[in-house]
C-alpha positions in Angstrom: 92.8 121.1 96.8 94.4 124.1 98.5 96.6 123.5 101.5 96.2 125.7 104.5 99.9 125.6 105.1 102.9 124.2 103.2 103.7 120.5 103.6 107.4 121.3 104.1 108.8 124.2 106.0 110.7 126.8 104.0 114.5 126.3 104.3 114.8 129.6 106.1 111.8 129.3 108.4 112.1 130.3 112.1 112.7 126.9 113.5 112.8 128.2 117.1 109.4 129.6 116.7 108.2 126.4 115.0 109.4 124.3 118.0 108.0 126.7 120.6 104.6 126.7 118.9 104.6 122.9 118.8 105.5 122.6 122.4 102.8 125.1 123.4 100.3 123.1 121.4 101.3 119.9 123.1 100.8 121.6 126.5 97.3 122.7 125.4 96.4 119.3 124.2 97.5 117.6 127.4 95.7 120.2 129.5 92.5 119.8 127.6 92.6 116.1 127.9 93.7 116.2 131.6 97.0 114.4 130.6 100.4 115.0 132.2 102.9 116.5 129.9 105.8 115.3 132.0 109.4 116.5 131.5 110.5 113.3 129.7 107.5 113.6 127.3 108.4 117.2 126.6 112.1 116.3 126.1 111.2 113.4 123.7 108.9 115.8 121.7 111.6 118.4 121.8 114.1 115.9 120.3 111.7 115.1 117.5 111.2 118.8 116.9 114.9 119.4 116.5 114.5 118.8 112.8 111.7 118.0 110.4 113.2 114.6 109.8 111.9 111.4 111.4 114.0 109.9 114.1 114.2 106.3 115.4 113.8 105.7 119.1 117.5 105.2 119.6 118.2 108.4 117.7 115.9 110.2 120.1 117.8 108.6 123.0 121.1 109.8 121.5 119.6 113.3 121.1 118.5 113.4 124.7 121.8 112.0 126.0 123.5 115.3 124.8 121.7 117.3 127.5 120.8 114.7 130.2 121.6 111.3 131.6 120.9 108.7 128.8 117.3 107.6 129.3 116.3 103.9 129.2 114.8 102.8 125.9 111.5 101.8 127.7 111.2 105.3 129.0 111.5 106.8 125.5 109.1 104.2 124.0 106.5 105.0 126.7 106.8 108.7 126.0 106.5 108.1 122.3 103.4 105.9 122.9 101.9 108.7 124.9 102.7 111.4 122.3 101.3 109.2 119.5 98.1 108.5 121.5 97.6 112.2 121.8 98.2 113.0 118.1 101.4 114.9 118.8 103.7 112.4 117.1 103.3 110.0 114.1 105.2 106.8 113.3 106.7 106.6 109.9 106.3 102.9 109.3 108.7 102.6 106.3 111.5 104.3 108.3 110.7 102.7 111.7 110.9 106.3 113.0 108.8 109.0 114.6 107.9 112.5 113.5 106.4 115.4 115.5 103.0 116.1 114.1 103.0 119.0 111.6 99.2 119.2 111.0 97.2 120.4 113.9 93.7 119.9 112.6 93.2 116.2 112.7 92.4 113.6 115.4 94.9 111.0 116.5 92.9 108.3 114.7 92.4 110.1 111.4 94.2 109.2 108.2 97.6 110.8 107.7 99.5 111.2 104.4 103.3 111.8 104.5 105.5 113.1 101.8 109.0 111.8 102.3 111.8 113.5 100.4 114.3 110.9 99.2 117.1 113.5 98.9 117.0 115.6 102.1 115.0 113.3 104.4 112.4 115.9 105.3 108.9 114.6 105.8 105.8 116.7 105.1 102.3 116.0 106.2 99.3 116.7 104.1 95.5 116.6 104.7 94.1 113.3 103.6 90.4 113.4 104.6 89.0 113.2 101.1 90.7 110.0 100.1 90.7 108.6 103.6 86.9 108.6 103.5 87.0 106.5 100.3 89.5 104.1 101.8 87.4 103.7 105.0 84.2 103.1 103.0 86.0 100.4 100.9 87.4 98.8 104.0 84.0 98.8 105.8 82.3 97.4 102.7 84.6 94.4 102.9 83.8 93.8 106.6 86.9 95.5 107.9 86.8 98.0 110.8 89.6 100.5 110.0 91.3 102.2 113.0 94.2 104.2 111.5 95.3 104.8 108.0 98.8 106.1 107.1 99.9 106.8 103.5 103.6 107.3 102.8 104.5 108.9 99.5 108.2 109.1 98.5 109.6 111.6 96.1 111.6 114.8 96.0 110.5 118.0 97.8 110.2 121.3 96.0 113.4 122.7 97.6 115.5 119.7 96.5 114.0 120.0 93.0 115.1 123.6 92.8 118.7 122.6 94.0 119.0 120.1 91.1 
């Protein structure tokens, strides 16, 4: 399988451009779906885009409190729910944290595979359509109606391997 783009950003990538592109994509998605990309939703996504590491809801609150009045947790959770429902953010179950979506070619309900670096904490997202199909077939054959599949794979990213 050949990846269209790397799972992890290069250490020297243009993070400002990366963030701007993701925010522009979020605006497009919301416009196409007739959804409001409110200032708080934009700020929550911006906080998640501040690094390629997953953040817990209270870490998002702490990040936002640096530039605005500290938002109420319910406000942040509602924004996160909206962003997840629109495929702009994923929840990393094992970390009880959220990550801005790196892959832009899947639907909000498609299977997602995350590569979680145990050393630096970065999380990469890879296409998973091929094995997701097999998982969904197996689930359906047992009478289960799958909704969302998330696979989390821990290990060490290429950059950290080079640093060893």
